[in-house]
N, C-alpha and C positions, 0 to 999 in steps of 0.2 A: 249659975248658969250663965254662957256666953252662946252668942248666935253672931259671928263675924261680919257678917254684910248685915245686921238688922241694927245693931248693935251700932256700927259706925254711921249708915244712911241715915235711919229712922228714928232710932227712939232718942238721939239728942234734942230732938223738937216737940217734945210731949208739951211741952211746956210754952212752946217759943208761938207768939203769937202774930208774928209775923206772917201776910199773905205768900204761900207758893202759888196757888192755882189762878191765874186771870181767863176765866172761860169765856167761851163764844157767845153766852146768853149775857154776858155782863155779870155775873156774877163771879165771886171768888171763894178760895178754899183756903184758908191757914196752913200752916205745917200743925198746929195743934190740931184741928180738925181732920188732918189728914191720918194724923198717926192714929187716934180714936177711930177712923173712918178702916184704918186697917186691921184694928184690933177685929173691931165686929164681920168682918169681912173673913178673919182667920176664923172665929167661931164658925162661920158658914161652910167653910170646910172640912173644919176638923167634924161639924156635926155632919157632913153629907160622907165621913169616912175617912177622911183624909190622913194619911199617918205620915210619920217623916220617911224622903224619898218616892213618895206619890208623886204621879206625873198630873199637873193641871194644866189641860191644853183650852187655848183663849184662843178663838175667831170672832172680834168683834167688833164695834164699834169704837173710835179714839174718846175715851171720855175719862172726867177724874175717877170716877170708880174702875177702872179698866188698870189704872195707874194702880189705886191703891191695894187691886186683885193681887199686881204683882209683890207688894209689898206686905201682903198677907200670907201669899204664899211661902216668901222668905222666911217669915214670923213663927209660921204652922211647921216650917221646917220640909216643906215642897219643894219640887222641884216645876218651876213654870216654863213652859212650851208654849209662847205667842205663835199664829201661824196667819201666814199672808191672807187678807179678807180676798184677794182675788183665786183662792184655790178654788178648784172643782170640788165635786164630789168624790170622785174617784181618788185624786190627789189625798182628799181629808181622810180617807179611809183608810189610804195606805199610813198616815200619817199615825192614826189611832190606832191599826194592828199595830204597828212596830213599837209606839212608846207605850202602851197598855197602861192609859192614865185613869186616873183613880174617878178625876170626873172631869167633865165638857163643859165649857161657856162659849154660848156661840148668839148672833143676835137673833133674834127674835122669830123673823122670817126664815130662817133656817133652822129651827129648833124642831121640827117635824123630822128633814131629812139627816139631821146630826142624829136623833132617835135610830131611824132606820140606820144609820151607819153603826150605831154603839151597841144597839141591842138592848137586852136588859142588865148588864152587867156593871154599867156606866151611869152616874147620875150627869144627868144634863140640864144646865140652868141659861137662863136668858141674862144678857145685859143690853141695855136698850141708850139710845142720846137723851130720854126723857127721864132716864132713872126708873121707870114701869116697867125694867125686866125681874124676873122671879129670882136671882142674885142678890140684886140692891133691895128687894121688898123683903128678902129674910133678912138681911143684913139689919136691916133699920129697927127690929126688935131684940135685936145681940145687943150685948155687956160695951162698954167702950175701953173694957180691957182684957188685956189677954194674957196669959204666962206664957213669954217666948218659949220656942222649943230649941233645945240646946243645938247647935251645927256650927262642924268647926271650918277650918280654912280649907280643906280638901273634898268637905260634903257638895256634893252637888245643886247648884242653885238653880241652875238654868240647862234648859234643853232647846236649841237651834238649829233648824235643817238646815242644809246650804242648800240652794239653788237646784241643784240638780242637770243643770244643761246636759251633762253626759251619766247614764247610768242612773242606779238608784239615789233619791238624794241620804246625805247622811247627816246623823245628827249628832253633832257636835256637843259633848258634855261639858258645861262650863262651871266651875266650882266658884266658891265662896270667896275664892282667894283670889282664884283669875279676875271676878268683878271688879272686885276691890281694890288691888292693885293697880288696873288701869286705870279708875275711879280717882284718884289718889294721884297718878303721874301727870293725867291730865286736868285734872284742878291747879295744881302744881305751876307747868309748865303754862299753863292758858293766863295765868292769876286770876283763875274764877273767885268770887267770893259773895258775901252775902251783899253788896252793892248793885250787882248785876240784874238785870232784868233780860231773859233770854226768848225770843222769836223760836217758838217750837212750831211747826209745820211739817215737821217729817210723820211716816207712820210710825206705830210703837211697836211693831210685829219685827222690826229689824233691828242690829247692835247699834246703829249710828241713832236712832231716835230713842231707843227704850235705854240701852246703857252710859252710851259716850253723851247723852244730851240728859236725859234724867238722874244717872247717877252722880253725876258731877255738879248737878243743879241740887240734889242732896245734901252731899256732901259739904256742899259750901253754904247752904243756907240761900243760894240764891231764887229770885222771882222767876215766874215762866208764864210767859202768854203762851197758852194751851191752847192752839186752833186744829179743829178738825180736820184743814186740807190745807192745804197752800191756794189764798187767793191773793193776788197783787194789790187789791184796792184796801183790804187788810191788813198787811204786809205793808203799805206804804203810808196808813195811818198807826201804825204801831212802832216804827224804827223813830221817830223823835223822841218815843219816850223810852227806849230799850237801848240795851249797852251791847247783845250779842245776837247771835244768829247762824243756825247752824243749818246747812241745807245740801242739798242735791246742786248740779251744776245746772242743771235746769233751772230751778229758783232764780240764779243768778242770770241768767239768759233771757228771762222772762222779765225779770225787773228792769234790766238794760233795754227792754223794749218800751219798757213807760216811761216820759218825759219828764216824769215829777221825780224819776231820782236824782237827786245831785246834793253839790255837799254838804247842802245847808240843811236837806232830811236828815243826813248822816251825823250831823255834829255831834250827836251824844253819842255813836255805839262806836264802842270800843275793838271790838274785832266781828270780824265775818270768816266762819268756817265752812268750807268744802269738803265732799269725801263722798264715798260708795262707787264715784265714776271718776274717770280721768277729767279736770278740768281742762279745757282748751288753752293754751298761752294766749291765745287774740280775745279770750273773755277776762281773762286775768287780767291783760295790758286795757279792756275797754273800761275794765271798773275800775281799776284805780287812776284812767283819767279822767269817768264821769266824776268819782266820789271823792278818790285825794287815800280811798284805803287797799290795800294790798290783800286778797283772800288768804286766809291762810287755809294752803291744801294738806289734807294730811292721807292715811294709808292704813289700812284693818281689813280685816276678815273677821266672818264667823268664829272660826276656830281660836282667835285671839284677841277678840276685841282689835285695842288700838296698837298700829307697831310703830309706826315714826310720824313725823309732823316736822313742819316747816317751825320756823322759832317764832316765841310771841316777839321777841326783843332781837331784831337781825334780818339777815336778807331773807326774802321767801322769793325765791324763785321759780319762775313761771316754771312749769313743764317737771318738776320734780316733789317728790312728795317730803324732803325734808331728812332729818334726822332722826335716829331710834329712840324711842324713848327712854329715859333713865330707869336702869334696872332690865333694859329686855337687848338683848344681844342681836343683831341681825348677820349676816356674813353672804356672801354673793358665793355660792361654789360650782364645782363641775363635779355632780356624784359624789357631794360632801366635801371635798377637797374646798378650799379658799381658794380665789384666783385672784390676779392681780386688780387692782384699780384700773377702772377704766374697758373692763372686759364684760360682755355678758354673757350673766350666770344664773342661776337657780337662788330665788331668794329663799332664806333659811333662816329662821326665827329661834329663839330660847329666852325663857324667861318667867315671871309669876303671870302674866298673862296668857301663857298659850295652855290651851284645853287641857282634858283629861283622855281624849280618845275620842272614839264615834260608838254610839250608840250599839248594842248587839252588831256592832263588825269589829272583832278583834284582828283579823288580818287585814283589812284597811286602814286600821290603827298601826299597825305595822309597818305598811308600806309607810305611812307618811309622818311617823312619829318614830324618830334613831333612837338608838338605845343614849347617846347623850344629850337628849331632852331635846335636841332640834327639829322643829315642826317643817317640813318640806312645802311651801307655800303653793309650787305650781304656778306661781308669776316668775316672771323672766325679769333680771335690774339689771343695774350698775351703779356700782359705789365710785363716786370721784374721792381724790387723794386726801380730800379732807371728812369725808366719811358722809356726805350727803348721798340721797339716795334715788335712783331715778329710777321708774318703772317701764319696762320694753312693751311687754305684753304677758299674756297665758303662754304657759309651755304649749298647751292644747292648740293654742292660735300659732302657733310658729309655724309657719311654709316650709316646704323642703321640694324643690323645683331643680333638678338636675342637678342634684347632690348638693346646691347652696342651700345655708340657711337664712330665710329670709323673715326679716321681723316687723311685721305691719305698721307697727307706730313710727316707724325711719319714713315707710312712705306716706301713712296717712300725715305726718309732719308737714310733707313735700305738696301733696296735695291741697292741704287746711289753708298753708299759704296761697294759694291762687286767690286772685282779685276774683268776687262771685263767688266763692265757696264757702260754706255754712259749716258741715261737716262731713266727714268720710270713714267710712270703715271699710279695711284691708282685710281680705280671707283670701281661704286655698282652699280649691276643688279640684278632685280627680284628674287625674291627666295619665293616658295610657304611657305616652313617650317619656314624660319625666318626672312622674311623680306625682306633683300637683301643678295646675296653673293659680297666676295670682290675678284676682278680680277686687275690685273696686267699687263699693256702692257712696254713691254724692248725694247729699244734698246741699240746691242751691239758694243761696242768697238772690242772683240774678238769673232770671229765668230764660234770659237771650245767651247763657254759656251752654255751649256745644259740647259732647264728650271728645269732640275731635279737638277742640281749642283747649281743653283739659291735658289733655294727652302732649298737645304739643309743649305747653308750659311745663307739665312734670319731667318729662322725659330726660331733657337735656341734666337734671338734675340727678339721674339714680343711673346705677349701672344697667346694663339690659337686661341681667335676668331677672331684675326686681320691676319692670316694667310689669304692669297691669296688663294682662290680653284683653280685660274689657272693663269699661265705664259704665256702672249702670244708675242711672238718672232717679232718684226716688224723693217724695215728699219728707218722710221722715225715716230715720234708721228704728227697725224694731228694737225695746228697749221693754227691759223686766220694769217691775215697778220701782224699785230703785235707780232707775235710770240708766243702769247698766245695757250697753247694744250688746245683742242677743245674737252674735256671729254665728251659734251652732242654727239659728234660725234661717239667716243668709246662705248658709251652706248648704242648707236644707231644699232650699229655695232654689237656687241656681246650680247646682251638684248636675241636676241633665241638660 
């Protein structure tokens, strides 16, 4: 019997006594121990009535058992559904109603609320940081081997809901092939091996922290410093003992704010990867100046996992997301028709990494997945003559004022170049005469900088129709848990 994802990521480690996870409490989990724990948790799921194709919802802490539960769902033939720990009761209620899971796992303090959401039809178990939750206690008494359930390349392995900034959140159906193909491409491209030690401070309810970081580590046999959350002091301690780090741009700006970040500190590091949100060019430059490392930026989505990456060997160009991954086709189009290099258009992608469609949303799937297999990402981009991709912004963030298309990133790049500006977000609000007006939210490094001073420095570099009508000075831009700026929040706040 075969199980595409389990056979590639987990089964090969049954006798591997090398360390897999280094935990915050100073303990470690070997690969062999991990495989045994996966089996124990698979028994718990099956005992709870989980059958192949059933969904297992998890909204809980970042622990070794949480990763083993992901493996257990795969081994038992279930569909793993991680939820952001910040989701409210009403949000969780929607996901559970929509996904109809067999089992729900949550933190102990949320158990009563979760049972209230689930009613009598679903089993609720708890997962805690100290392994005292009901899921872990039940697993302790189970056998350390489990007969793996057969699952093929096109069977579902995971269901991840998009952030839902507009309309209902959509459940992206990811198959065994989707996840494994991406792990193979990234492991090869970034040259990850069992000699690597990865600093992992990302959440595990998201593609980056779960599939990019953990699947590549499992595939390669790498060691992982599994941190409960980002902590500058802990990161600084771990950098001399590690070779890789995967993070969001905020990780790198916070490290740059610490004087201990030096070339000597990162002498053993092989690569720093950034994703989930755009990395400012100045952060890229400042990090290289301080450490000698050029951050490797890549681009992906919930529906596709990773799509492009700057090269491991070769030019990592600030402000770009590199080239399509091997086996992944990327086109820049005008309503499906490829356009010339250098022109702005919709990013469309096709390959084994592209999801199977949206859960319970056949019409939405048909809108965004073409018959040709290309997925319409909703991102606007440019392809250079050599095939390198740059992201211009989201289609929904495109501003149309007086009949002109205005791309926020172009304006943001000019604003961000002003000395004393930390970062900016440009967005549109309704305007009766022009359709939309351009506004800019700006976070300052220099508190003495005024909106009029910024305006005077920005306007000479932009056509008049691109000039922001207002500069809003903020202490911080609104972001989601993965660091992406929430322009929908800005639009809602300032549209009046």
